[in-house]
N, C-alpha and C positions, 0 to 999 in steps of 0.2 A: 908194337898195343898198340891199337886202334883207338884216337881220343873219346873219351866219352862226352856224349850226345846231351849234354845242359837239360835237353823237353824230355829229354828220357830220364832226366833222375831227376828230375822232377814230375811227371807224373806216375813213378815206381817208388819215389820215400814223398815227398812234401805233399802230395795229389795223396795218399797212402790212404784210404776211408778209417782203418784206425789211428792214423798217428795223430788227432788230439793235440792237444797239450803238450807234448816230448818234449823234453827241451834238450836233450842228443844223441846220436842215433850214431852208434861207432861198428866198421864192416873191419876184421879182423881173420887175419891173415897168415901163416906161416908156414914155406913148405918146406920146409921138412921134416916137421910133425902133422902134417898136411890139415891143419886146424883150419877150417872157416868155422867162424864166428859171427855173430852179431849183439849187438851189448842196446840194452836201448834201456838211455833211464828217463824215466815220465814225469818226475815231480820230487821236486825236492825243499817245499815248503816246511816240511817239519821236520825235514836233518836229510842227513846222506841216502841216496838211497840203495835200500836193501832187497836183493831176490835170489832165488836160484839160477843155479845154471845145470838147464839140462841140456841133455842129448838125444838125441835123435836121426832120424833119416828119414830127411824130411827130401820131397818131389822133388821139388824144386825152390828154389831161393826164395822165390818169392814168399812159399807155405814160412819160411821157417819165420820172414819180417814181420810176417801177420803176427803168429806166434808170439813172436817177440815183444811186438810193440799189445796185444791186449793182453798176455802175462803182465808186460809193467803196468800199464794202469792195472789191473786185480792187485796188481802188490801197495803201489798211491793208496788203494780202499783198503786192503786191507788191513794194514799197518795204521792207517790211519783209525779206521772200528775197534783194530785191537788196541787201542790206548797207547801206542808205540809213540817217540819220537825219529820215526822218522818216515824216510822219504818211500818210491815205489821204481823200483826196477827189476831187470831180469837181461837173461842172455841165452841161445843158443847154440849151438854147436852142431852144427853139421856135419853125422858121423853115425856108421850102427852102434851101440853102442860094445854088443857083445865083442863084435868080429874085427875094425877100425878102431877106438878111440883107444888113447896105450897113456901111458906117466908123461910123455916127453909131449903127446897133444893136452893133459893139464896143463900140464909149469909155464907151458907157452901160453894157453891160456890165460892162464897168472900175471903171467906178464905184462898182458895188451890191458890188464883189469888197473897194473901196481903204474900203470901211465894215466887212468882217470884218478890218480893224487887224490883219492878217499870218494868219492863223487858218488860211487859204484863199490860197496857190498857183493859181495857172491858168498854164495852159501847152497847148497844138494840138491838139487830135482830129479826127476824122470834122467832116467839111464848115466845116474852119476853117485857112487858109496863114498863111504865116509874115506877110503883110503884114497880117492881122487881128489878130494879137496886138502886132504895131505900136500900133493902132490900137487893143490896151486900154491896151500902157501909154503912151497920153495921159493916162489918167485913176489907174493904178496902179501903184508898184511893186512890187507881188505879181505879178510875172508872170514865165515864163520864156519861156527857145526864140524870144528876140529877139535883133537884134544885139546890144544893148545890157548882153543878160546870159552872153554865149560864143557859144556856135554855131550859133546862130541855130535851122533846120530841125531837128527831131531826129528826120522818120521818116525819114533813111538809116541810122541808128543803128536806129533799130528794125529794119527788115529783114536791116540786118549780123548783131543778134541774134537772129533767125530764124531767118536760113541758117544762126548756125552752131549751131541748136537743134536745124536737120532734120539738119544732121550727125550731132548726136549721137541721135537717132533710128536713123537708117541707120545707126550703128554700133552699136545697140541689140538689132538685128529683124534687119538682112542681115549683120554683123560686120565692116562694115569702111565707110569716111565718099565713101567712092568713089559721088560719083553721074550718073557718068557710066551716057547710057544707059537710065536708070531713068524710069521716066513718073511725071509729076506732074503732078497738076491744079490749078492756081491761080481759087480763086473772091472775083475782087474785089483791081482794076486800081488804089486810090487811089494815092493817093504810097508808099504804102511796097508794099503790092500789087504794082508794076509791078515797083520796085525786087529785090524776093523772083525774083520771077517772072529779073530780067535776070541778078541770081547765077546761079539754077538755070540757065536755056543759058548759062551765061560754064562755068559747072562740065560740059557732058556735058549736060547734060536733058532730056529729048522731053518739050512741055508740052504741056500741056493747059489753054488761061486763058479763063474767064468775065467778064461783069460786064454790072452793067444799063444802064452806062451806054454806049452803042455806040462812044463814038472811041476811051474807052479799048482793050475789042477790038482795037476797028481799033490802032490804033496797040502794040498785043504783035505783035497776027497780025504785023504789017510788017514791027517792027523786030527780034522773037525770030524768027520762024519758025512759030511757035505754030501751032497746033490752034485752035476754038472749036468751045465748046457752048455751050447758054442757061445764066444762070445758078443756076434750080431744076434741072439737071442733072447739075453739078458733083461736088458726092459718088455718081454712081452712076456716075457715068463707071471704067472698069479702068482701076488706076493702081498703082503703086507708093505715094506720098507723095498724101492729098489733106493740103491746102494754104488754109485758110480764111483770107482777108482782106478781107470781108465786116464784117456788124454779127452782135453775138451768137444764139448762144441755137438754133443752125441745127442742134447737134446732137441730137439728141432720139428719141420713141420711132418718133416716124416715119420719119424720116431715116438712121437706124443701122441698121438691117437690111439696107439697101439700098448699103454703103456697100461699095462695092471693091477698097480699098486695105489695105498692110497697117498705112503709119501715122495718124496726125492731126496737123501742126503747123506752127496756122497762127499767125498775127496778131491776129485778129480776138480779140475782148472777149468777157467772159462764151460761150463757144461751151456749155457743156451747160446746157443749155436748167434740170436737175432737177438733182443730186446722183445722182441713180439713173441714172441717160445714160451715169458713168462706172461705174459697174460695168455694167451692155449691150454698151463699146465692152471692155470689159477679155476679160466674156465671149465676145465674139464673136474674140481673139487681134487687136486694133486696138491697138496702142501707142498714147497718146496725150499728145501735149508739155500740160502744167498751160496755159494763154494768158497768166497772169501772169507766169510766168517766165520763158515762152519769150521773149514782147512788150516785155523790161522795159532795151532798149535804147534807146528812145528818154525815158523816166523818166533814166535815168545820163546821160545827155547832160546832160537841163536841170539834173538838183542835182547836176549834176560842176566843170560846164564853170564858168569864169571868161573875163574879157574880157584879153585878149591872151597868153591861154596857147593851145596848139597841144591835137591830139584826145586827147594819147598815152594819159594815162590812162581818156578817156573808152571810146576804142576798147580797153584792155587789160580793162576792165571787163566793157565788155558781151562780147566775144569768151571770155572769164571763163560766159557762160549756157549754153555749152556742160558743163564743166565737172559745173553745179548741177545740172543736167535728168539729165547722166549717172549724177550722185549720186541724183537722186530717182529712178529708174528701178533701180537697182541696190538700194535701198529698200523700192524699192514690191515687190520679185523680191523680196526675202527675210524679207518681214511676210504678204507673199500681200494685196497690197491694190493699190489703184488709186493713181497716179502723184501726182494731182489732191489725193490724204486725204495723202500723207505731201508736201505743196506744204505743202498747211493747218499739218497738223503745224509742219514746222520755221520754216513765219514766226510758228506761234502758240508754238511753244517762246522764241523772238527775242524778241515783244511780254512775253512773261514776264520773259524777262530782265531787262524793261525794267523790270519791277519793278512794273509796272498787271498785266498780261495782258491779255488782251480777252474778252469777254461772247459774240463775235460767233458 
């Protein structure tokens, strides 16, 4: 094995534009299972870093590192804004979730989580199932979203919070929460996206759906009576509301000029490719619901759930996401700034009150 070049390491990691105030980055491997993972702990001011594990076939390890760093920072802000006594972290596993992921791989990942001694708590994310989390739990107790830690699959609560956020957004733009007859384009039909689409259909919305996975599209078309477009066209269709529930960075200099909706409110993480994209949305008169504010239902469920309890406390805090967004929208209008800048300020104010603040 060649010796590691220290300057190359410094350039690739420590000088990474998303490095910010990260406390710990772990590169984890297991030859037998094929595990290649990155665990990023951003901030533990408020408590242990809680954030999901994502399995995705990244083209390059550098792409996986960027995703882990961006997502972990987002979890710090999400947990702070949601009022949880938890810091922010995230893990990514470089693998195809349908072809390469295995129970052995997830168990090996659990072993690496255990080595962090509770500074990072993992949970489900894109490409990971409740069964996968049970495999992780065979090697570590620092895992949430399992049958032994409360409510299991967090995705229904993520979807519930997104639906409440969509209603709050509609109230701000249209003056009421009634979605009857509103045209909504939902991009991404995984566990969360499909459940959001189902609630929208139940509320009387006219659905347009898209996903790169054909069976998911067919399911939504048949079960919900949705119209179908290509995933790359989801933001271009004429709609009242665009709901991105796939991967991040979908709101950027190329896509924003093409958006024909008045609201963007969805479950995807890190939807803005750069801070300038939030300003571009504002200039176009498009209301943006900050992703880590609207999609916090899942982390609320895994943070607050206790074995043997019903979900009353979790549901109440998740339903309050709509109220949080209303405060964000009103403050942004008053300060003539963007909603995501206000959300950042609110999260940073809580971190500062905890004693240390944040340098991110």
